[in-house]
C-alpha positions in Angstrom: 10.3 -12.2 -25.2 8.8 -10.0 -27.7 10.9 -8.8 -30.6 10.5 -5.9 -32.8 8.6 -7.7 -35.3 5.9 -8.9 -32.7 5.5 -5.3 -31.5 5.1 -4.0 -35.1 2.5 -6.6 -35.9 0.7 -5.8 -32.7 0.7 -2.0 -33.5 -1.0 -2.7 -36.7 -3.9 -4.4 -35.1 -4.4 -1.9 -32.1 -4.5 1.8 -32.9 -6.3 4.5 -31.0 -7.2 7.2 -33.6 -9.5 10.2 -33.7 -12.1 7.9 -35.0 -11.8 5.7 -32.2 -12.1 7.8 -29.1 -13.6 5.4 -26.7 -10.3 3.4 -25.8 -10.7 2.5 -22.1 -7.0 3.1 -21.2 -5.6 6.2 -23.0 -6.8 9.8 -21.9 -7.5 11.6 -25.0 -5.8 14.8 -24.0 -4.7 17.3 -26.6 -1.5 18.0 -24.8 -0.4 14.5 -25.1 -1.4 14.0 -28.7 0.6 17.1 -29.7 3.9 15.9 -28.0 6.6 15.0 -30.4 8.2 12.3 -28.5 5.0 10.6 -27.3 3.2 10.8 -30.6 4.4 7.3 -31.9 3.2 5.7 -28.7 0.0 7.5 -28.1 -1.5 5.9 -31.1 -1.2 2.6 -29.3 -4.0 1.8 -27.0 -4.7 -1.3 -24.8 -7.8 -2.7 -26.8 -7.7 -6.5 -26.6 -8.4 -7.3 -30.4 -5.7 -9.8 -31.7 -3.4 -8.9 -29.0 -1.6 -10.3 -26.0 -1.1 -8.2 -22.8 2.8 -7.9 -22.5 3.0 -5.5 -25.5 0.5 -3.3 -24.0 2.6 -2.7 -20.8 5.6 -2.3 -23.0 4.2 0.4 -25.1 2.8 2.1 -21.8 6.3 2.1 -20.5 7.8 3.6 -23.5 5.4 6.2 -23.4 6.0 7.1 -19.7 9.7 7.4 -20.6 9.0 9.8 -23.2 6.7 11.9 -21.0 9.3 12.0 -18.2 11.9 13.3 -20.6 9.5 16.2 -21.4 8.7 16.9 -17.7 5.1 15.8 -18.0 5.3 13.9 -14.6 1.6 13.9 -13.9 0.7 12.3 -17.1 3.4 9.9 -16.7 2.3 9.0 -13.2 -1.2 8.1 -14.6 0.4 5.8 -17.1 2.5 4.0 -14.4 -0.7 3.4 -12.5 -2.2 1.9 -15.7 0.9 -0.3 -16.0 0.5 -1.3 -12.4 -3.1 -2.3 -12.9 -2.3 -4.5 -15.8 0.4 -6.2 -13.8 -1.8 -6.8 -10.7 -5.0 -7.8 -12.5 -3.9 -9.5 -15.8 -0.3 -10.6 -15.4 -0.3 -11.1 -11.9 3.0 -9.8 -11.2 2.6 -8.0 -7.9 6.3 -7.0 -7.5 6.2 -5.1 -10.7 2.8 -3.5 -9.8 4.4 -2.3 -6.6 7.3 -0.8 -8.5 5.0 1.2 -10.8 2.7 2.3 -8.0 5.9 3.6 -6.2 7.1 5.5 -9.2 3.7 7.1 -9.7 3.7 8.3 -6.0 7.3 9.6 -6.6 6.1 11.7 -9.5 2.8 12.8 -7.9 4.9 14.0 -4.8 7.2 16.0 -7.1 4.1 17.8 -8.6 2.8 18.2 -5.0 -0.3 16.1 -5.8 -0.1 14.5 -2.2 -3.6 13.1 -2.2 -2.8 11.1 -5.6 0.7 10.2 -4.1 -1.1 8.7 -1.1 -3.5 6.6 -3.0 -0.6 5.0 -4.7 1.4 4.6 -1.6 -1.6 2.8 0.1 -1.7 0.4 -2.7 2.0 -0.4 -2.2 1.4 -0.7 1.7 -1.4 -3.2 1.1 0.6 -5.4 -1.2 3.8 -5.2 0.9 1.8 -6.5 4.0 0.4 -9.4 1.9 3.8 -10.2 0.8 5.0 -10.1 4.5 7.2 -7.0 3.8 5.9 -5.6 7.1 8.4 -2.9 7.9 7.9 -1.3 4.5 4.2 -1.4 5.0 4.4 0.1 8.4 6.6 3.0 7.1 4.0 3.7 4.5 0.9 3.6 6.8 2.5 5.7 9.3 3.6 8.1 6.7 0.2 8.5 5.1 -1.5 8.5 8.6 0.7 11.5 9.6 -0.1 13.4 6.4 -3.7 13.0 6.8 -4.5 13.4 10.6 -4.2 17.2 10.4 -6.2 17.6 7.3 -10.0 18.2 8.3 -11.2 16.4 5.2 -9.0 13.3 5.5 -8.2 13.0 9.3 -11.1 10.5 9.7 -9.1 8.0 7.6 -5.9 8.5 9.8 -7.2 6.0 12.4 -7.5 3.3 9.7 -3.9 3.8 8.5 -2.6 3.6 12.1 -4.7 0.6 12.7 -3.2 -1.1 9.6 0.3 -0.1 10.7 -0.3 -1.5 14.2 -1.5 -4.9 12.8 1.7 -5.2 10.7 3.7 -4.3 13.9 1.7 -7.1 15.7 2.6 -9.7 13.4 6.3 -8.9 13.7 6.2 -8.5 17.6 3.5 -8.0 20.2 5.6 -5.5 22.1 6.1 -3.5 19.0 2.5 -3.2 18.6 1.9 -2.1 22.1 4.5 0.6 21.7 3.1 1.6 18.3 -0.5 2.0 19.7 0.9 4.3 22.4 2.7 6.3 19.9 -0.4 6.8 17.7 -2.6 7.8 20.5 0.0 10.5 21.4 0.3 11.6 17.9 -3.5 11.5 17.1 -5.6 11.8 20.2 -8.8 10.9 18.3 -7.2 7.5 17.7 -7.7 6.6 21.5 -11.5 6.9 21.1 -11.7 4.9 17.8 -13.1 1.3 17.6 -9.9 0.3 15.9 -7.7 1.4 18.9 -10.1 -0.4 21.4 -9.9 -3.5 19.2 -6.1 -3.5 19.1 -6.1 -3.2 23.0 -8.4 -6.2 23.3 -6.2 -8.2 20.9 -3.1 -7.3 22.8 -4.7 -8.4 26.1 -5.9 -11.7 24.6 -2.5 -12.3 23.1 -0.6 -11.6 26.6 -3.0 -14.2 28.0 -2.6 -16.6 24.9 -6.3 -16.6 24.9 -7.4 -17.4 21.3 -11.1 -17.4 22.1 -11.0 -14.0 23.6 -9.0 -12.9 20.5 -11.8 -14.4 18.2 -14.5 -12.8 20.1 -12.8 -9.3 20.0 -12.7 -9.5 16.2 -16.3 -10.8 15.8 -17.5 -8.0 18.0 -15.8 -5.4 15.7 -16.7 -7.2 12.5 -20.5 -7.1 13.5 -20.5 -3.4 13.3 -17.6 -2.6 11.0 -17.1 -5.3 8.4 -13.5 -6.3 8.1 -12.3 -6.9 4.5 -10.0 -9.7 3.3 -6.7 -7.8 3.9 -7.6 -7.3 7.6 -8.9 -10.9 8.0 -5.8 -12.2 6.6 -3.5 -10.2 8.9 -5.7 -10.9 11.9 -5.5 -14.6 11.1 -1.7 -14.5 10.9 -1.5 -13.0 14.4 -4.0 -15.5 15.7 -2.1 -18.3 14.4 0.8 -17.4 16.8 -1.3 -17.9 19.8 -0.6 -21.4 21.4 -3.2 -24.0 20.8 -4.9 -21.8 18.2 -6.9 -23.8 15.5 -6.2 -21.2 12.9 -9.5 -19.4 12.0 -11.7 -16.5 13.2 -14.9 -18.3 13.4 
């Protein structure tokens, strides 16, 4: 628990002034610096000299509240992202990181900054899947996939989001995954020809046959061309462990 005296002492050590424009956290926008309510907090940066991390997140939260009262939602969203990054990388509190990414996404949506909102939602989806909150992850990936599949510049990414949603379905129930794949093919015909969709069908077939070797080979074949990251590997391993007689790896 940090009391007022702690924060006051912390503020004396960490100030971001015009003579120190290189602070890594705070955007030096004139609009923010001119704000009446935000001014007491904008002087506080997240430099690490003689500080501990919790007051940094506290000051950022104070600033975002001031910004939202003034209707500066885009700037507030950016600071919610900064808070989320502190929670995920330094305080290792993923639940709080999720909450701040969600708040940032809501603000971006309100400002019709859909691309920025989607980036925040994808962070939420990834963490929800890791925390086994699969239904929430599915909803996010399906939502972002639907939002991007009709965009000429973004539609290539839609197959990845549907792939992730299908993996989450697969962990919950194999039949759900099969139904989901059919739905995604109907929604987004290009998904049918994707390597992701073909992998899912091979995995579903291997699962039906309770053939862990076939499951592993399908994953290896895909990984030899398109490297699977740790997130995908984790979910695939969770699925494979449900196959009878499986030894629990993807080697």
